[in-house]
C-alpha positions in Angstrom: -2.9 70.2 -18.1 -4.5 67.3 -16.0 -7.4 68.2 -13.9 -7.9 65.9 -10.8 -11.3 65.7 -9.2 -10.8 66.2 -5.5 -14.5 66.1 -4.5 -15.2 64.1 -1.3 -17.4 61.6 -3.2 -14.6 60.7 -5.7 -12.1 60.5 -2.8 -14.3 58.1 -0.9 -14.6 55.9 -4.0 -10.9 55.8 -4.4 -10.5 54.8 -0.8 -13.1 52.0 -1.2 -11.3 50.8 -4.3 -8.0 50.7 -2.6 -9.4 48.9 0.4 -10.9 46.3 -1.9 -7.7 45.8 -3.8 -5.8 45.6 -0.4 -8.2 42.9 0.8 -7.8 41.0 -2.5 -4.0 41.0 -2.3 -4.1 40.1 1.4 -6.3 37.1 0.6 -3.9 36.0 -2.2 -1.0 36.3 0.2 -2.9 34.2 2.8 -3.6 31.5 0.2 0.0 31.4 -1.0 1.1 31.2 2.6 -1.1 28.2 3.1 0.3 26.5 0.1 3.9 27.1 1.3 3.0 25.7 4.7 1.4 22.6 3.2 4.4 22.0 1.0 6.6 22.2 4.1 4.5 19.7 5.9 4.7 17.3 3.0 8.5 17.8 2.7 9.3 17.5 6.4 6.3 15.4 7.4 7.9 12.3 8.9 10.2 14.3 11.1 7.7 16.9 11.9 5.5 14.3 13.7 7.8 14.7 16.7 7.2 18.4 17.0 4.7 20.0 19.3 1.9 22.2 18.0 3.6 25.4 19.2 6.9 24.4 17.6 5.2 23.6 14.3 3.2 26.8 14.2 6.4 28.8 14.7 8.5 26.9 12.2 5.9 27.0 9.5 6.2 30.8 9.5 9.6 30.5 8.1 9.5 30.0 4.3 13.2 29.1 4.1 12.8 26.1 6.5 15.5 23.5 6.2 15.5 19.8 7.1 18.3 20.2 9.6 16.3 22.8 11.5 13.3 20.4 11.8 15.5 17.7 13.1 17.3 20.0 15.6 13.9 21.3 16.9 12.5 17.8 17.2 15.4 16.6 19.3 15.0 19.2 21.9 14.1 17.8 25.4 10.4 17.5 26.1 10.7 20.0 29.0 11.6 22.7 26.5 8.4 22.1 24.4 4.9 23.1 25.2 3.0 20.6 27.4 1.4 17.7 25.5 -2.4 17.6 25.0 -4.2 15.1 27.3 -4.6 11.8 25.7 -6.5 8.7 26.6 -4.4 6.1 28.3 -3.6 3.2 26.0 -3.6 -0.2 27.6 -0.4 -2.2 27.0 -0.6 -5.9 27.2 1.6 -7.6 29.8 5.1 -8.2 28.5 6.4 -11.6 29.7 10.0 -11.0 28.7 11.9 -12.1 25.5 9.8 -14.1 23.1 11.2 -17.6 22.6 12.6 -18.6 19.2 10.4 -20.9 17.0 10.3 -24.5 18.3 10.2 -25.9 14.8 13.8 -24.8 14.0 16.6 -27.3 14.2 18.8 -26.9 17.3 22.5 -27.2 16.8 24.5 -27.2 20.0 27.8 -25.4 20.2 29.8 -26.2 23.4 32.3 -23.6 24.5 34.9 -25.2 26.8 36.6 -23.4 29.7 40.1 -22.3 29.2 42.8 -24.9 30.1 43.8 -23.0 33.3 40.3 -23.3 34.6 39.9 -27.0 33.9 42.3 -28.1 36.6 42.1 -27.6 40.4 44.7 -25.1 41.5 45.3 -27.0 44.7 45.5 -30.7 43.8 45.9 -30.4 40.0 43.0 -32.8 39.3 40.6 -32.1 36.4 37.5 -30.3 37.5 34.3 -32.1 36.6 31.6 -30.5 34.2 28.5 -29.9 36.4 26.3 -28.2 33.8 26.1 -25.4 31.2 25.1 -21.8 31.0 22.7 -22.0 28.1 21.2 -19.4 25.8 19.7 -19.5 22.3 20.3 -17.3 19.3 18.9 -17.2 15.9 21.6 -18.2 13.4 21.8 -17.7 9.6 23.9 -18.8 6.7 23.9 -17.6 3.2 21.6 -19.3 0.6 23.0 -22.4 -0.9 23.1 -22.7 -4.7 23.9 -25.9 -6.6 23.5 -27.1 -10.2 20.7 -29.6 -10.7 21.7 -32.1 -13.4 18.5 -33.4 -14.8 19.1 -36.8 -16.5 16.0 -38.0 -18.4 16.2 -41.8 -18.9 16.3 -43.1 -22.5 15.3 -46.6 -23.4 15.9 -48.4 -26.6 14.1 -51.2 -28.4 14.3 -54.7 -26.9 13.8 -56.7 -30.0 12.0 -54.7 -32.6 13.8 -51.9 -34.5 10.7 -50.0 -35.3 9.9 -49.3 -31.6 12.5 -46.7 -31.6 13.8 -44.9 -28.4 11.6 -43.6 -25.6 12.6 -40.8 -23.2 11.2 -39.8 -19.8 9.0 -36.8 -19.9 10.7 -33.5 -19.1 9.5 -31.8 -15.8 7.3 -28.8 -16.2 9.3 -25.5 -16.3 8.1 -21.9 -15.9 10.5 -20.9 -18.7 10.9 -23.9 -21.1 14.5 -25.0 -21.7 15.7 -22.3 -19.3 18.9 -22.7 -17.2 17.0 -21.2 -14.3 15.0 -23.6 -12.0 11.4 -22.9 -11.1 12.2 -22.2 -7.5 14.9 -19.6 -8.5 12.5 -17.8 -10.9 9.9 -17.7 -8.1 12.5 -16.4 -5.6 13.6 -13.6 -7.9 9.9 -12.7 -8.5 9.1 -12.7 -4.8 12.1 -10.6 -3.9 11.2 -8.0 -6.5 7.5 -7.7 -5.9 7.2 -8.8 -2.3 10.5 -7.4 -0.8 10.8 -4.7 -3.5 14.4 -5.6 -4.4 15.2 -4.7 -8.0 16.6 -7.3 -10.3 19.9 -5.5 -10.8 20.5 -5.6 -7.0 19.7 -9.3 -7.0 22.3 -9.8 -9.8 24.9 -7.9 -7.8 24.2 -10.0 -4.7 24.6 -13.2 -6.6 27.9 -12.0 -8.1 29.3 -10.7 -4.9 28.3 -13.4 -2.4 28.1 -16.5 -4.6 30.3 -15.7 -7.6 27.3 -16.4 -9.9 27.1 -14.2 -13.0 23.6 -13.8 -14.4 22.5 -11.0 -16.6 19.6 -8.7 -15.6 17.9 -9.5 -18.9 17.9 -13.3 -18.1 16.2 -12.8 -14.8 13.8 -10.1 -16.0 12.7 -12.2 -18.9 12.1 -15.1 -16.6 10.0 -13.0 -14.2 8.0 -11.6 -17.1 7.4 -15.1 -18.4 5.9 -16.0 -15.0 3.8 -12.8 -15.2 2.5 -13.9 -18.6 1.4 -17.2 -17.2 -0.3 -15.6 -14.2 -2.4 -13.3 -16.5 -4.8 -16.2 -17.1 -5.2 -16.7 -13.4 -5.8 -13.0 -12.8 -8.4 -12.9 -15.6 -10.3 -15.7 -13.9 -10.0 -13.9 -10.6 -11.4 -10.7 -12.1 -14.4 -12.6 -13.6 -15.2 -13.9 -10.1 -14.9 -10.4 -8.6 -17.1 -8.5 -11.0 -19.8 -11.1 -10.3 -19.9 -9.7 -6.7 -22.1 -6.9 -5.5 -19.5 -4.8 -3.8 -16.0 -3.7 -4.9 -13.5 -1.0 -4.1 -11.4 0.9 -6.6 -8.4 3.2 -6.7 -5.6 4.1 -9.1 -1.9 5.1 -8.7 0.6 6.3 -11.3 3.6 4.1 -12.4 6.4 5.3 -14.6 6.7 3.3 -17.9 9.3 3.4 -20.6 8.1 4.1 -24.1 10.1 4.5 -27.3 8.4 7.8 -28.1 9.9 9.5 -25.1 13.6 9.8 -24.4 15.0 11.0 -21.2 11.8 10.6 -19.2 9.1 8.1 -18.6 5.5 8.0 -19.5 3.0 8.3 -16.7 1.0 5.1 -16.8 -1.5 3.9 -14.1 -2.2 0.8 -12.1 -6.0 0.6 -11.5 -6.9 -1.6 -8.6 -10.2 -3.4 -7.9 -10.6 -5.4 -4.8 -12.9 -7.0 -2.2 -12.2 -5.8 1.4 -10.1 -8.5 3.0 -10.4 -10.6 -0.2 -8.9 -10.9 -3.7 -7.2 -8.0 -5.5 -6.8 -7.3 -9.3 -4.5 -4.7 -10.8 -5.2 -3.5 -14.3 -2.4 -1.7 -16.2 -3.5 1.2 -18.3 -1.4 3.8 -20.1 -3.7 6.6 -19.1 -6.1 7.8 -16.3 -9.3 8.1 -18.5 -12.6 6.4 -18.1 -11.9 3.7 -20.8 -9.9 1.4 -18.4 -12.4 1.1 -15.6 -15.4 1.1 -18.0 -13.9 -1.9 -19.8 -13.0 -3.7 -16.5 -16.4 -3.1 -14.9 -18.6 -3.6 -17.9 -20.2 -6.7 -16.4 -20.3 -5.4 -12.8 -23.6 -4.7 -11.2 -23.4 -3.4 -7.6 -21.8 -0.8 -5.4 -18.4 0.6 -6.2 -16.5 2.5 -3.5 -13.8 5.0 -4.5 -12.5 8.5 -3.9 -14.1 11.5 -5.5 -12.3 11.1 -8.9 -14.9 11.9 -11.6 -14.0 9.0 -13.8 -15.7 6.6 -11.4 -19.1 8.4 -11.9 -21.5 7.0 -14.4 -19.4 4.1 -15.5 -22.4 1.9 -16.4 -26.0 1.4 -15.5 -26.4 -0.7 -12.3 -23.3 0.7 -10.6 -23.9 2.7 -7.4 -21.1 5.0 -6.4 -20.1 4.9 -2.7 -17.9 7.6 -1.1 -14.9 7.3 1.2 -15.0 9.1 4.5 -11.2 8.9 4.8 -10.8 11.0 1.7 -13.4 13.5 3.1 -11.5 13.7 6.4 -8.1 14.1 4.8 -8.7 17.8 3.8 -9.5 18.7 7.4 -6.3 17.1 8.6 -4.3 19.3 6.3 -6.4 22.3 7.4 -5.7 21.5 11.1 -1.9 21.3 10.3 -1.9 24.7 8.6 -3.9 26.4 11.4 -3.2 24.4 14.7 -4.9 27.0 16.8 -8.1 27.2 14.7 -10.9 25.3 16.5 -12.9 24.6 13.4 -10.8 21.9 11.8 -10.3 20.2 15.2 -14.0 20.2 15.8 -14.7 18.6 12.4 -12.0 16.0 13.0 -13.6 15.2 16.4 -16.9 14.6 14.6 -15.3 12.3 12.1 -13.8 10.5 15.1 -17.2 9.7 16.5 -18.2 8.0 13.3 -15.1 5.9 13.3 -15.7 5.1 17.0 -18.9 3.4 15.9 -17.0 1.3 13.4 -14.5 0.3 16.0 -17.4 -0.7 18.3 -18.8 -2.9 15.6 -15.4 -4.4 14.9 -14.6 -5.1 18.6 -18.0 -6.8 19.0 -17.5 -8.9 15.8 -20.8 -7.8 14.3 -22.0 -9.2 11.0 -23.4 -7.1 8.2 -27.0 -6.9 9.5 -26.0 -6.1 13.0 -23.5 -3.5 11.9 -26.1 -1.8 9.7 -28.5 -1.6 12.7 -25.8 -0.1 14.9 -25.1 2.5 12.2 -28.7 3.4 11.9 -28.9 4.0 15.6 -25.7 5.9 16.1 -24.0 6.9 12.8 -27.0 8.3 11.0 -27.6 11.2 13.5 -23.9 11.8 13.8 -23.5 12.1 10.0 -26.5 14.5 9.7 -25.0 16.7 12.4 -21.7 16.7 10.6 -23.3 17.8 7.4 -25.2 20.7 9.0 -22.0 21.8 10.8 -20.0 21.8 7.5 -22.6 24.0 5.9 -22.4 26.4 8.8 -18.6 26.5 8.7 -18.5 27.0 4.9 -20.8 30.0 5.2 -18.4 31.6 7.8 -15.2 31.3 5.9 -14.0 32.8 2.7 -13.5 30.6 -0.4 -10.1 29.3 -1.5 -8.7 28.3 1.9 -7.8 24.8 2.7 -10.7 24.5 5.2 -13.1 25.8 2.5 -11.7 23.3 0.0 -12.2 20.5 2.5 -15.8 21.5 3.2 -16.6 21.8 -0.5 -15.1 18.4 -1.3 -17.1 16.7 1.5 -20.4 18.4 0.7 -20.1 17.6 -3.0 -19.6 13.9 -2.1 -22.3 13.8 0.6 -24.9 11.6 -1.2 -22.1 9.1 -1.8 -20.8 9.3 1.7 -24.2 8.4 3.1 -24.3 5.1 1.1 -22.4 3.1 3.7 -25.2 3.7 6.2 -27.6 1.7 4.0 -25.7 -1.5 3.8 -23.8 -3.2 6.6 -21.5 -5.0 4.0 -20.0 -1.6 3.0 -17.0 -0.2 4.6 -16.9 3.3 6.0 -13.9 4.2 3.8 -11.6 3.0 1.0 -8.7 2.1 3.2 -8.6 -1.6 2.3 -8.1 -0.5 -1.3 -5.5 2.1 -0.4 -3.6 -0.4 1.8 -3.2 -2.7 -1.2 -1.5 0.2 -3.1 1.4 0.5 -0.7 3.4 -2.3 -2.4 3.2 -0.4 -5.7 4.3 2.8 -4.0 7.2 1.1 -2.3 8.2 -0.9 -5.4 8.3 2.0 -7.8 10.8 3.8 -5.5 13.1 0.8 -6.0 12.6 -0.7 -9.4 11.9 2.9 -10.7 9.8 2.1 -13.8 8.1 -0.6 -15.9 10.2 -1.5 -18.9 7.6 -1.3 -21.6 3.9 -1.0 -22.3 3.8 -4.8 -23.1 5.4 -5.6 -19.7 2.7 -3.6 -17.8 -0.1 -6.2 -17.9 2.4 -8.9 -16.8 3.6 -6.8 -13.9 0.0 -6.1 -13.0 -0.7 -9.9 -12.9 2.2 -10.5 -10.6 1.3 -7.8 -8.1 -2.3 -8.9 -8.2 -1.3 -12.4 -7.0 1.3 -11.1 -4.5 -1.3 -8.8 -2.8 -4.1 -11.4 -2.9 -1.8 -14.0 -1.2 -0.9 -11.5 1.4 -4.5 -10.7 2.2 -5.6 -14.3 2.3 -2.6 -15.4 4.4 -1.1 -17.6 1.7 2.6 -18.3 1.5 3.5 -16.8 -1.9 6.4 -19.1 -2.7 4.4 -22.3 -1.9 1.5 -21.1 -4.0 3.7 -20.2 -7.0 5.7 -23.3 -6.8 2.6 -25.4 -7.0 0.7 -23.3 -9.6 3.2 -21.7 -12.0 4.8 -24.9 -13.5 1.3 -26.3 -14.2 -0.1 -23.3 -16.0 1.6 -23.9 -19.3 -0.4 -27.1 -20.0 -3.4 -26.4 -17.8 -6.8 -26.4 -19.6 -8.1 -22.8 -20.1 -11.6 -23.8 -18.9 -10.2 -24.9 -15.5 -7.9 -21.9 -14.8 -10.4 -20.7 -12.1 -9.3 -23.7 -10.0 -5.8 -22.1 -9.6 -6.8 -18.7 -8.3 -5.4 -18.1 -4.7 -8.9 -18.3 -3.3 -9.6 -21.7 -4.9 -6.1 -22.9 -4.1 -6.5 -22.1 -0.4 -9.8 -23.8 -0.3 -8.3 -26.9 -1.9 -5.4 -27.0 0.6 -7.9 -26.9 3.5 -10.0 -29.8 2.0 
């Protein structure tokens, strides 16, 4: 026989325990609901940008949200949506009509005659004179032209002495010695793959379909990797120049890589990027995301390293000062605002971040140098950042742990000493966005060429994308640079490789 204690004290304790358990389960449901909403945002993000806040808050309550429903809701007339929030009027420059076509292009006239019936007078039958033309211009195009270059190297025999033998003209420098592919074709394939993100197999298909030229993917891939092998020396010289500086930015991104040990799926390798804002970029291929890669690359670096909050960047070496990124600190509050569009707290924090970025925009518009920018930050950004820190502490004390807003506060407050570093030096950027922008070609490329073929190919691909991104930043025509530099690299003295970096090449072209 079971005896149940029904005393009021025990009953009250049972109620308290049940209420605590109910609160715990409710909190779990709320956190799971946030995760589902955030996944919906990431899944339907591009189309959801057209939705109003009221539409988004309603649609995110549906766990079984489909892409078609988002598109249907986004295409509704604006009158059926909630009124837009007031926004500052953006000034649009005066548009003076259609922009003219480039003046340097050849003009080929094409005269279209009137029909024969209109060329004669209907009354007297005489030919009507031409009095002018209705003229317009259009940009024309024709497919790329291929031809076979027959290279005939002159041979000269002896004039009067047999022992002089035969002399032959020197062979022109080739990226791939004795290859049937010309230098310009190898560079074109390289540029299309890593600048326009067009995989080699698609280029082969285009050659076969449009020009009836059959080339194997392996032939083109081997040629591109040969070019990457030559560029490794240039990138090493560029890296040596970079680590001699006092300020670098760093980031990393995954890239799939084929390895013989894994069949059916790729290994998760990484491209580590180190760069100077607005300057040269170096990618370093590593098979993992551990500290060994950046520690080796930065072993001679003494200065300030700006990155996100990934722990690997901490304590890499003595003499390296870690600088935080306000864009990463802000990103968590953006997600929190999406999940709770009617909660005023995330919007308030984002508005405070906006004030800090307004100071940077003010400095940029005024064209301020490093000393003047630091002075402006001391006057305006220092108090704004201190107020933001105090407000984040208050908000964190008001909300329960585990929510997206709490996670955003925790991340920002943990990084605070690093986030304040940019206030001490006008050379430093407020965030790591220069570095992240250089990662976009990798992100676009891996969606097209899918993976790196082997661990040995990784450093060569890293060298290529380093040069491609550096040329883009410095405003250098990639094909012109590679046509000039690549054929020379095979016989170029190792001690003078620094003369061929994009930075040195651009300076030489100007002089």
